[in-house]
Phi, psi and omega in degrees: 000128186287152183273162181300150174218164180251134176225189176249158182280325184198164182295150177221153183229150172213149181230141169223159183239127179229110181050052179070354176271139182257130179241112185246115179262127172237116187253119180226154171296148175203112186277349175202179186296322187292327174295317184301311185289332169300318176300313183297317181288334172287322175300313185291325175296322182289325186242052183296334186265002175290155182280329183217145167232083185282142180220160176203134173224152181233125174244163183294341181275004179100348177298122173230145176213150177202159182214132173280347179043056171091353178278165179301149184301135180073008181261350190224293185293315184300313177297326174300318179291323174303318180286332177286320183290322183294333178273350176066036181262148176221159184061046179218156172230145169238135169244120178249113178271135175240123170260117186287138180268352178109347183241122178288130186275339187077162188298318186293322178295321180287320182295318181289324177296313179297314179298325177287327182293317176296316170301325175290322177295316178300322180294335184276344190282153172264117185268143176238137163267124181263137176229161175283117188234159175230136164274123177244122177256140174215155179239121192220153176297161188296323186296341179261000182302307185290315176296333174290317177297324175301312181299312180305315180300309178301330177264011179054043179261143176271138175271107187273323189197139175224125178239147183238106174239232169295331174230172170270132177241133184235138167242120191236147175242132185215150177300138185309327183290340181256000178306308180297319176302317183290316180295325177294317179295323177291325175291321169297320177297329178259011185049034178094354190266348188275146178268114191236138175225149183224138180284171173287156180291148180204161183275134180193153178285131177212000000 
């Protein structure tokens, strides 16, 4: 079961100018390498005239990649990666586009510029804590609605949906480690009469 990790809700962009060079950091969610590379290709296409499109990405499975894209070794991609790691982010990619301003920045200047652009993007991002979850759907008689919602609260389950017909149908989201306990208590509450279905585990904010 995957441990909880922090990612971002949606893409953000930040730009800094250092000695007339523009550094445009684009930080985006990426759940796998295919998604990360798709973001990279889109940015390269959007900024074909830029001197460099440096990138770094970190995935929740531990995969990490970066590229200096023609900048001196360790002056661009690695500082970008270090800022992502320092922010404890996973399942994200950052692409920093540089439009050269005509003045060389030196290795120290490049490290600072790329790192600052990424930090500024991270500061603008909405962070999400992702956990392994299970959705539990159940059908109960009306008299068990309130006890079931109290049980959900006790186990820190989210009530995603409630529909009321001849019976009450609830859809609950709970951390995977508590899914069996939730189902067991629902069966006990209904004396084994509840109709319960559980999804496969998946990653979601909760």
